[in-house]
PALO-735303 format. One record per residue (C-alpha): x, y, z; residue in one letter; residue number from 1. Coordinates in nm, 2 decimals. Each point is the difference from the previous one (the first is absolute). Layout:
PALO-735303
PT/X/Y/Z/A/NUM $
...
END
This chain:
PALO-735303
PT/-1.07/2.53/-0.43/M/1 $
PT/0.39/0.14/-0.19/K/2 $
PT/0.05/0.23/0.33/N/3 $
PT/-0.15/-0.27/0.21/L/4 $
PT/0.23/-0.30/-0.18/L/5 $
PT/0.29/0.27/0.10/K/6 $
PT/-0.02/0.03/0.36/S/7 $
PT/-0.02/-0.34/0.03/D/8 $
PT/0.24/-0.11/-0.15/F/9 $
PT/0.21/0.27/0.19/Y/10 $
PT/-0.12/-0.10/0.35/R/11 $
PT/0.13/-0.34/-0.14/A/12 $
PT/0.38/0.11/-0.04/R/13 $
PT/0.01/0.16/0.31/K/14 $
PT/-0.15/-0.29/0.22/D/15 $
PT/0.27/-0.14/0.20/K/16 $
PT/-0.25/-0.32/0.07/V/17 $
PT/0.03/-0.08/-0.39/L/18 $
PT/0.34/0.03/0.01/F/19 $
PT/0.07/-0.24/0.24/I/20 $
PT/-0.24/-0.24/-0.14/G/21 $
PT/0.21/0.00/-0.33/L/22 $
PT/0.34/-0.05/0.19/M/23 $
PT/-0.17/-0.26/0.22/V/24 $
PT/-0.13/-0.19/-0.34/T/25 $
PT/0.33/0.01/-0.15/I/26 $
PT/0.18/-0.10/0.34/G/27 $
PT/-0.24/-0.30/-0.01/L/28 $
PT/0.04/-0.08/-0.32/V/29 $
PT/0.41/0.01/0.01/I/30 $
PT/-0.03/-0.21/0.36/F/31 $
PT/-0.21/-0.27/-0.17/Q/32 $
PT/0.26/-0.02/-0.24/L/33 $
PT/0.33/-0.09/0.25/L/34 $
PT/-0.24/-0.23/0.17/I/35 $
PT/-0.09/-0.19/-0.32/T/36 $
PT/0.35/0.01/-0.07/K/37 $
PT/0.12/-0.16/0.33/A/38 $
PT/-0.25/-0.25/0.00/L/39 $
PT/0.07/-0.08/-0.32/S/40 $
PT/0.36/-0.04/0.08/S/41 $
PT/-0.14/-0.20/0.31/M/42 $
PT/-0.15/-0.22/-0.12/A/43 $
PT/0.23/-0.08/-0.33/E/44 $
PT/0.23/-0.11/0.28/G/45 $
PT/-0.21/-0.17/0.19/E/46 $
PT/-0.20/-0.24/-0.27/V/47 $
PT/0.13/0.01/-0.40/E/48 $
PT/-0.24/0.21/-0.22/G/49 $
PT/-0.20/0.14/0.30/A/50 $
PT/0.12/0.35/-0.08/G/51 $
PT/-0.19/-0.02/-0.32/A/52 $
PT/-0.32/0.02/0.19/L/53 $
PT/0.07/0.32/0.17/L/54 $
PT/0.20/0.19/-0.27/T/55 $
PT/-0.18/0.24/-0.18/T/56 $
PT/0.13/0.21/-0.33/S/57 $
PT/0.01/0.41/-0.04/G/58 $
PT/-0.26/-0.06/-0.25/L/59 $
PT/-0.26/-0.15/0.25/S/60 $
PT/0.11/0.27/0.25/A/61 $
PT/-0.12/0.24/-0.24/W/62 $
PT/-0.30/-0.12/0.00/S/63 $
PT/-0.02/0.06/0.36/N/64 $
PT/0.02/-0.35/0.12/G/65 $
PT/0.30/-0.16/0.20/V/66 $
PT/-0.02/-0.29/0.15/S/67 $
PT/0.00/0.01/0.36/V/68 $
PT/-0.29/0.31/0.05/M/69 $
PT/-0.14/0.12/-0.36/G/70 $
PT/-0.14/0.25/-0.10/N/71 $
PT/0.13/0.26/0.23/T/72 $
PT/-0.15/0.33/-0.17/A/73 $
PT/-0.35/-0.16/-0.05/Q/74 $
PT/0.02/-0.04/0.40/M/75 $
PT/0.17/0.26/0.17/I/76 $
PT/-0.08/0.32/-0.22/A/77 $
PT/-0.41/-0.05/0.08/P/78 $
PT/0.13/0.06/0.30/I/79 $
PT/0.22/0.31/-0.01/F/80 $
PT/-0.25/0.13/-0.28/I/81 $
PT/-0.30/0.00/0.17/T/82 $
PT/0.11/0.16/0.37/I/83 $
PT/0.07/0.30/-0.28/F/84 $
PT/-0.33/-0.02/-0.18/F/85 $
PT/-0.17/-0.03/0.33/V/86 $
PT/0.14/0.28/0.22/K/87 $
PT/-0.20/0.24/-0.27/E/88 $
PT/-0.32/-0.11/0.19/F/89 $
PT/0.13/0.04/0.30/N/90 $
PT/0.14/0.31/-0.03/D/91 $
PT/-0.31/0.20/-0.18/R/92 $
PT/0.20/0.00/-0.33/T/93 $
PT/-0.28/-0.18/-0.20/I/94 $
PT/-0.26/0.25/0.16/R/95 $
PT/0.20/0.31/-0.11/N/96 $
PT/0.00/-0.15/-0.34/K/97 $
PT/-0.37/-0.03/0.04/L/98 $
PT/-0.02/0.36/0.09/I/99 $
PT/0.25/0.11/-0.25/I/100 $
PT/-0.29/-0.10/-0.29/G/101 $
PT/0.17/-0.34/-0.12/Y/102 $
PT/-0.27/-0.30/-0.03/S/103 $
PT/0.03/-0.32/0.15/R/104 $
PT/0.10/-0.13/-0.39/S/105 $
PT/0.24/0.16/0.01/Q/106 $
PT/0.14/-0.01/0.33/I/107 $
PT/-0.06/-0.41/-0.04/F/108 $
PT/0.17/-0.02/-0.30/Y/109 $
PT/0.31/0.23/0.07/G/110 $
PT/0.13/-0.27/0.32/I/111 $
PT/-0.04/-0.26/-0.27/I/112 $
PT/0.22/0.16/-0.18/I/113 $
PT/0.25/0.13/0.22/V/114 $
PT/-0.09/-0.38/0.14/H/115 $
PT/0.10/-0.14/-0.31/F/116 $
PT/0.27/0.15/-0.02/V/117 $
PT/0.18/-0.03/0.28/L/118 $
PT/-0.07/-0.37/0.02/S/119 $
PT/0.18/0.05/-0.36/L/120 $
PT/0.30/0.11/0.12/I/121 $
PT/-0.01/-0.23/0.30/F/122 $
PT/-0.03/-0.30/-0.22/L/123 $
PT/0.24/0.12/-0.22/F/124 $
PT/0.29/0.05/0.26/A/125 $
PT/-0.01/-0.35/0.12/A/126 $
PT/0.01/-0.16/-0.29/S/127 $
PT/0.31/0.23/-0.10/F/128 $
PT/0.17/-0.05/0.34/V/129 $
PT/-0.11/-0.41/-0.08/G/130 $
PT/0.13/0.00/-0.37/L/131 $
PT/0.38/0.17/0.10/I/132 $
PT/0.02/-0.22/0.30/F/133 $
PT/-0.19/-0.32/-0.11/G/134 $
PT/0.26/0.01/-0.28/S/135 $
PT/0.33/0.05/0.20/L/136 $
PT/-0.10/-0.27/0.18/L/137 $
PT/-0.18/-0.25/-0.21/F/138 $
PT/0.07/0.18/-0.37/G/139 $
PT/-0.29/0.09/-0.20/L/140 $
PT/-0.18/-0.33/-0.09/G/141 $
PT/0.08/0.04/-0.34/A/142 $
PT/0.24/0.13/-0.27/T/143 $
PT/-0.12/0.30/-0.07/F/144 $
PT/-0.16/0.10/-0.34/N/145 $
PT/-0.25/0.19/-0.18/A/146 $
PT/-0.26/-0.22/0.13/D/147 $
PT/0.11/-0.03/0.37/V/148 $
PT/-0.04/0.41/0.02/F/149 $
PT/-0.33/-0.03/-0.15/G/150 $
PT/-0.10/-0.27/0.30/M/151 $
PT/0.15/0.28/0.20/I/152 $
PT/-0.21/0.24/-0.10/V/153 $
PT/-0.35/-0.12/-0.06/I/154 $
PT/0.01/-0.25/0.32/G/155 $
PT/0.11/0.30/0.20/F/156 $
PT/-0.35/0.12/-0.12/I/157 $
PT/-0.18/-0.32/0.01/I/158 $
PT/0.14/-0.05/0.39/Q/159 $
PT/-0.09/0.39/0.09/F/160 $
PT/-0.39/-0.11/-0.10/L/161 $
PT/0.03/-0.29/0.17/L/162 $
PT/0.07/0.15/0.35/S/163 $
PT/-0.19/0.29/-0.09/Y/164 $
PT/-0.26/-0.21/0.09/V/165 $
PT/0.09/-0.02/0.34/L/166 $
PT/0.09/0.28/0.05/M/167 $
PT/-0.27/0.16/-0.15/G/168 $
PT/-0.23/-0.16/0.24/F/169 $
PT/0.22/0.16/0.27/C/170 $
PT/-0.08/0.35/-0.05/I/171 $
PT/-0.34/-0.08/-0.13/I/172 $
PT/-0.06/-0.11/0.37/I/173 $
PT/0.18/0.28/0.15/A/174 $
PT/-0.13/0.27/-0.10/I/175 $
PT/-0.34/-0.15/-0.02/N/176 $
PT/-0.01/-0.06/0.35/K/177 $
PT/0.29/0.27/0.09/Q/178 $
PT/0.22/-0.27/0.23/S/179 $
PT/0.32/-0.04/-0.03/I/180 $
PT/0.03/-0.35/0.18/A/181 $
PT/-0.32/-0.13/-0.19/L/182 $
PT/0.18/0.11/-0.34/G/183 $
PT/0.24/-0.19/0.09/I/184 $
PT/-0.07/-0.28/0.22/V/185 $
PT/-0.25/-0.12/-0.27/L/186 $
PT/0.11/-0.02/-0.31/P/187 $
PT/0.33/-0.15/0.13/I/188 $
PT/-0.22/-0.25/0.16/A/189 $
PT/-0.14/-0.05/-0.36/I/190 $
PT/0.29/-0.02/-0.16/G/191 $
PT/0.14/-0.29/0.25/F/192 $
PT/-0.31/-0.21/-0.04/I/193 $
PT/0.02/0.04/-0.38/I/194 $
PT/0.37/-0.11/-0.01/S/195 $
PT/-0.06/-0.26/0.26/L/196 $
PT/-0.22/-0.12/-0.28/I/197 $
PT/0.19/0.07/-0.26/G/198 $
PT/0.31/-0.21/0.18/S/199 $
PT/-0.29/-0.33/0.02/F/200 $
PT/-0.08/0.04/-0.38/A/201 $
PT/0.37/0.01/-0.10/I/202 $
PT/0.08/-0.30/0.15/L/203 $
PT/-0.27/-0.20/-0.24/G/204 $
PT/-0.19/-0.18/0.29/L/205 $
PT/-0.28/0.04/-0.26/S/206 $
PT/-0.01/0.02/-0.32/E/207 $
PT/-0.35/0.26/0.00/G/208 $
PT/0.12/0.17/0.29/F/209 $
PT/0.29/0.14/-0.16/T/210 $
PT/-0.15/0.03/-0.33/K/211 $
PT/-0.26/0.26/0.19/V/212 $
PT/0.27/0.18/0.20/V/213 $
PT/0.22/0.09/-0.30/S/214 $
PT/-0.23/0.27/-0.07/F/215 $
PT/0.07/0.20/0.33/T/216 $
PT/0.31/0.26/-0.04/N/217 $
PT/0.19/-0.22/0.29/F/218 $
PT/0.05/-0.30/-0.21/Y/219 $
PT/0.05/0.22/-0.32/Q/220 $
PT/0.25/0.20/0.19/S/221 $
PT/0.24/-0.31/0.06/L/222 $
PT/-0.05/-0.11/-0.33/E/223 $
PT/0.12/0.31/-0.11/L/224 $
PT/0.32/0.00/0.18/Q/225 $
PT/0.09/-0.34/-0.13/K/226 $
PT/-0.06/0.12/-0.34/M/227 $
PT/0.39/0.12/-0.22/T/228 $
PT/-0.20/0.08/-0.33/S/229 $
PT/-0.28/0.17/-0.17/L/230 $
PT/-0.14/-0.28/-0.14/S/231 $
PT/-0.07/-0.15/0.30/Q/232 $
PT/-0.27/0.20/0.08/L/233 $
PT/-0.21/-0.15/-0.30/V/234 $
PT/0.13/-0.32/0.04/S/235 $
PT/-0.23/-0.28/0.13/E/236 $
PT/0.10/-0.05/0.33/S/237 $
PT/0.06/-0.38/0.15/I/238 $
PT/0.03/-0.13/0.32/V/239 $
PT/0.16/-0.34/0.12/E/240 $
PT/-0.10/-0.18/0.33/V/241 $
PT/0.22/-0.26/0.12/S/242 $
PT/-0.20/-0.25/0.15/K/243 $
PT/0.29/-0.25/0.10/G/244 $
PT/0.30/-0.12/-0.23/P/245 $
PT/-0.09/-0.06/-0.35/D/246 $
PT/-0.36/0.12/0.07/N/247 $
PT/-0.08/0.35/-0.14/Y/248 $
PT/-0.36/0.20/-0.07/I/249 $
PT/0.08/0.23/-0.26/I/250 $
PT/-0.27/0.29/-0.10/Y/251 $
PT/-0.05/0.33/-0.13/A/252 $
PT/-0.14/0.31/0.10/L/253 $
PT/-0.26/0.19/-0.13/P/254 $
PT/0.09/0.28/-0.24/L/255 $
PT/0.34/0.09/-0.02/T/256 $
PT/0.13/0.24/0.32/P/257 $
PT/-0.06/0.37/-0.21/L/258 $
PT/-0.31/-0.15/-0.05/A/259 $
PT/-0.12/-0.06/0.31/R/260 $
PT/0.21/0.31/0.15/M/261 $
PT/-0.20/0.26/-0.25/M/262 $
PT/-0.34/-0.16/0.07/I/263 $
PT/-0.05/-0.03/0.35/I/264 $
PT/0.27/0.27/0.14/T/265 $
PT/-0.17/0.34/-0.17/P/266 $
PT/-0.31/-0.13/0.10/I/267 $
PT/0.02/0.00/0.39/V/268 $
PT/0.20/0.31/-0.04/I/269 $
PT/-0.27/0.18/-0.15/I/270 $
PT/-0.26/-0.15/0.24/L/271 $
PT/0.23/0.15/0.29/E/272 $
PT/0.00/0.29/-0.11/L/273 $
PT/-0.39/0.04/-0.12/V/274 $
PT/-0.10/-0.15/0.30/V/275 $
PT/0.30/0.25/0.22/G/276 $
PT/-0.18/0.30/-0.20/Y/277 $
PT/-0.38/-0.05/0.08/F/278 $
PT/0.06/-0.04/0.39/R/279 $
PT/0.28/0.23/0.03/F/280 $
PT/-0.27/0.26/-0.14/K/281 $
PT/-0.25/-0.08/0.31/K/282 $
PT/0.26/0.06/0.26/I/283 $
PT/-0.07/0.25/0.28/Q/284 $
PT/0.33/0.29/0.04/F/285 $
PT/0.02/0.12/0.32/K/286 $
END
């Protein structure tokens, strides 16, 4: 297994597709931040206070949540990482691994480990660039102290797990269907649908609907991007919906943000891996 991982990581270091994907991811984060800054300046000039709706911060960009498109690595990384892994099926690398003597379990979990590390690198690169450029353009978003540093570290770990719900699903589909197109299009389509549902929930149109959607990774990701303190992770989330002048509906979401994140996300990721593993064992390699 050790030699298998060494070989896969060596191929990853030499792969031009992954390098291009990493550069595209970083470039898009910078582009989004620059566009957000430009739109913010334009809006501020047209309508007083409107720019505040478009601004972000170093902390929110660290969570990879820049305002114009958002969640760059979560949407872009699967495209290039999927291409890297599915190539193994097309060039018979997987079949050769079986001939050498590696088991299907070793091959599957080798792919998952390398995919997890590559996804981590992509997300960290996007987040780090977002933190630097977001802070330069909009400010950090909070006074730097031990609590903020803790939020940077813990927040990234949680954000990565939330992102891996989609990124992990992407590679599971890709390697089981041996299809680059399906591995890219289906997860992005599902991610778009979930984000659309989450957007409606954020509007607070229905209390019950928002409470249910608050357990999805998209909603939780947006919650996390607004946090500047670790205490917010374990505090009750309050939703305030304006229904007109002096008319507000205020209610609390179930559990704390951290509890909702750590209940659903690990279950979904484990379920993806278990289902993916048993399907992978049934593939007939040519």
